[in-house]
C-alpha positions, 0 to 999 in steps of 0.5 A, spaced: 510 467 534 503 468 536 498 465 530 491 468 528 489 464 522 486 466 515 483 459 514 476 458 515 469 462 514 469 469 515 463 473 515 462 479 511 465 485 515 468 481 520 475 484 522 481 480 522 485 480 527 479 481 532 482 487 534 480 495 534 485 497 529 485 491 524 486 493 517 483 487 514 476 486 513 472 480 510 469 480 503 467 473 502 463 473 496 463 476 489 456 479 491 459 482 497 465 485 493 460 488 488 456 491 494 462 494 497 464 497 491 457 500 489 456 502 496 450 498 497 447 500 504 446 493 505 453 491 504 456 497 508 452 496 514 455 489 515 462 493 515 464 496 522 471 497 519 475 496 513 482 498 510 483 504 513 485 509 507 478 506 504 474 506 510 473 511 515 474 507 522 469 507 527 473 511 532 474 517 527 466 517 526 465 517 533 470 523 534 466 526 528 459 525 531 462 528 538 465 534 534 458 535 530 454 534 537 459 540 540 458 545 534 451 543 532 453 542 525 449 538 520 448 536 513 456 536 512 461 530 510 467 530 515 474 529 514 479 528 519 486 530 517 493 529 521 495 536 519 493 542 516 498 542 510 495 536 507 488 538 508 489 545 505 493 541 499 487 537 498 483 543 497 488 547 493 489 541 488 481 540 487 480 547 487 475 547 492 472 553 495 466 551 499 468 548 505 469 549 513 476 548 517 476 547 524 483 547 527 484 542 533 490 541 538 492 535 534 488 535 528 484 538 522 477 538 521 474 539 514 467 540 513 464 539 505 457 539 503 454 532 504 454 528 497 458 533 493 463 532 488 468 536 492 467 531 498 468 525 493 474 528 491 477 529 498 475 522 499 479 520 494 485 525 496 485 522 503 485 515 500 491 516 495 495 520 500 494 517 507 493 524 510 487 522 515 487 521 522 490 515 525 485 510 528 489 510 535 490 517 535 482 518 534 481 513 540 486 517 544 482 523 543 475 519 545 479 517 551 481 524 553 473 526 552 471 520 556 467 517 550 470 511 551 473 508 557 478 503 555 483 501 550 489 496 548 495 495 552 501 497 548 508 496 551 512 502 552 519 503 549 524 509 551 525 511 544 521 508 539 523 512 533 530 510 534 528 503 535 524 502 529 529 506 524 535 502 526 531 495 525 528 498 518 535 500 516 538 494 518 533 490 514 534 494 507 541 492 508 548 495 507 549 503 505 542 505 509 543 509 516 538 509 521 538 517 521 536 517 513 530 513 515 523 517 515 517 514 518 510 516 516 503 514 518 502 510 512 506 507 505 501 512 501 503 518 505 510 516 505 510 516 497 505 522 497 510 526 501 516 524 497 513 525 490 511 532 492 518 534 494 521 530 488 516 534 483 518 541 486 525 539 486 525 537 479 521 543 476 527 548 479 532 544 475 527 544 469 525 537 468 518 536 467 518 528 465 516 522 470 516 515 468 512 510 471 515 503 470 511 497 470 503 496 472 504 500 479 499 500 485 493 504 484 495 510 489 502 511 486 499 512 479 493 517 482 498 520 486 503 522 481 497 524 476 495 529 482 501 532 484 504 533 476 497 536 474 495 536 466 501 541 464 507 536 466 508 529 462 508 522 465 510 516 461 507 510 463 511 503 461 507 497 463 512 492 459 518 490 463 520 484 459 524 489 454 527 496 456 528 498 449 522 503 450 525 506 456 532 507 452 528 510 447 525 515 452 531 517 455 535 518 448 529 522 446 528 526 452 535 526 456 535 531 461 528 533 461 527 526 465 526 528 472 525 521 474 523 513 474 518 510 479 518 503 479 516 497 484 521 491 485 517 486 484 511 490 481 504 489 484 500 485 483 504 481 477 510 481 481 515 482 475 522 485 476 526 489 471 533 490 469 534 495 475 541 495 474 540 498 466 534 503 469 540 505 474 545 506 468 539 510 464 538 515 470 545 516 471 546 519 464 540 524 465 541 525 472 534 522 474 531 520 480 530 513 481 524 511 486 523 504 488 518 500 492 520 493 494 514 492 499 511 486 495 517 481 497 519 486 502 526 490 503 528 484 507 528 479 501 530 485 496 536 488 497 536 494 492 538 500 496 545 500 492 541 502 486 536 507 488 535 514 490 529 513 495 526 507 497 518 507 499 516 501 503 509 500 506 510 497 513 503 495 514 506 489 510 511 484 513 513 489 519 506 489 522 505 482 521 499 482 526 495 486 521 493 492 526 497 498 524 497 503 518 505 505 517 510 507 512 517 509 511 522 512 506 529 510 506 534 515 503 541 511 501 547 514 503 550 513 496 545 518 493 546 525 492 539 526 489 536 522 494 539 526 500 537 533 497 530 531 498 530 529 505 529 535 509 524 537 505 520 531 505 521 530 512 517 537 513 511 534 509 510 527 511 505 525 517 509 522 522 506 516 525 502 517 532 506 515 538 502 509 540 502 506 532 509 507 533 509 503 539 505 498 536 510 497 530 516 496 535 512 490 539 512 487 532 519 489 529 523 484 533 519 478 529 519 481 522 525 478 519 523 471 522 516 472 519 519 473 512 523 467 512 517 463 514 513 465 509 518 465 504 519 457 505 511 457 505 510 460 499 515 456 495 511 450 497 504 453 495 507 456 488 509 449 487 502 446 488 499 452 484 503 451 478 502 443 478 494 444 478 490 443 472 485 448 474 490 454 475 491 458 468 497 462 470 501 463 476 505 470 477 510 470 483 517 473 484 521 467 480 516 467 474 520 466 468 521 472 464 524 476 470 526 471 475 534 473 473 533 480 475 529 478 481 535 473 483 540 479 482 537 482 488 534 477 492 538 471 491 534 464 491 529 462 496 526 469 498 520 470 494 516 474 500 509 471 501 505 473 495 503 470 489 498 472 484 494 467 479 488 466 475 483 460 475 481 456 468 474 455 471 468 460 474 472 465 478 466 467 482 465 459 484 472 459 486 472 465 490 465 464 493 467 457 495 474 459 498 475 458 505 480 463 507 479 470 509 478 475 503 480 482 504 485 487 501 492 487 504 498 482 505 504 480 509 500 478 515 501 472 519 494 470 517 493 468 510 488 472 505 486 472 498 485 479 495 481 479 489 485 485 486 482 488 480 475 488 484 478 492 490 483 496 486 481 498 479 473 496 479 472 502 475 476 499 469 471 493 470 465 497 468 467 499 461 470 496 454 476 501 455 477 499 462 478 492 460 482 494 454 487 498 459 487 491 464 488 487 458 494 491 455 497 491 462 496 483 462 492 483 468 486 479 468 479 482 471 479 475 475 486 475 478 487 473 485 493 475 489 494 470 495 498 472 501 501 466 505 501 467 513 504 462 518 499 457 518 501 450 516 503 450 508 499 443 507 493 447 510 493 453 506 494 448 500 488 444 502 484 450 502 486 452 495 485 445 493 478 444 496 476 451 492 479 449 486 475 442 486 469 445 488 469 449 482 469 444 477 
């Protein structure tokens, strides 16, 4: 397996790997994090790329400039959607009236007044729902217009969709058929398309209550709020250690409950719940159970037999070389509730661009080996972190309090590649001195450290109320989420040791 290392110094804005479609970009200091979140021009000018749902890729920006040049349009903020359905949905959900839409052969171009509230709302919509044009598709269009002369070489595959769906079905385990796997342009788009469908089906059945179980990833939270609107209830339960609250909710609301959405384990605290108990409660009320096993990978976590639908970001683990946005939905054979949603979801989802799918097929054969290797490395890294006097808390799949539930689904020795931790000393000192790629994402061949709250919940850091929300969820503002790669475990540990010692 080819190796790109995440150990060493990386400049602000440096893309890793050094490829046109890299999804990771370096944010090496706390000042850089703040500058990025506050959209400081000096910080942003150093970043030619970024995580694609957060930062518009340069190929998209070049395509927009081409459109503006050809149309003579100026003074607008521009968005490129994979299809008109997602574009119109964004306009409707944000009650936007003042806009221009231009339909192209392979995409939809939306223009809004520059710097407007409407443009900011659509920018958030694109981030949370993943409906933007793929960088590889923009590259293809630019190539056809003669704006660029070269692109990456990707191996052909006679039937890439079937090839990918077969491996993804196998990775999820028994009870999953390749014809019940849907591929999407991103994990966020997979969930958005699924939840839109599930929400409509639940309304038709007279069910109006959704339960969010655990502290879930920001885009999942925002998508549920966006689709449900103010007139429908979402109950958020962050404490997974005791399901008495969940039992009480099912007891009180019964058949009004549409479903439960959870991650197994959760992001970023890697907590697992008693999923068998959750399944039992859902069965009593004929409620849907949607599970996302991305954090530890579906290769490790076999939860298909308890789930109605599984959501997975294939950007992590499956696309282990770190240059691809793609996702999947899996509808287990046993689930009638899941099967009911399949066709409607299929009609809504943004399928991956062909060259993205081909790139996935290049990496999938090594997906299982990558997971097995990082499982072994993470165990060694966790042992080091738990024994270090400068580390305050460690969160991983086998942490005390939820390890028994994780073991039920994954067995022993299969934690995935992610551990989150807090340091006792000065966070800024540790972060700035850490000689490792510091970036969003995980599940890549190169190790990286994500300053989770700064990148996912920066707004919560700005107010007393926000800090209280984080505290209630058990999440420190200075939580570090570490993803181990294929480097030598001893080198990863030494890199952490150096930063921890330098903090003292």
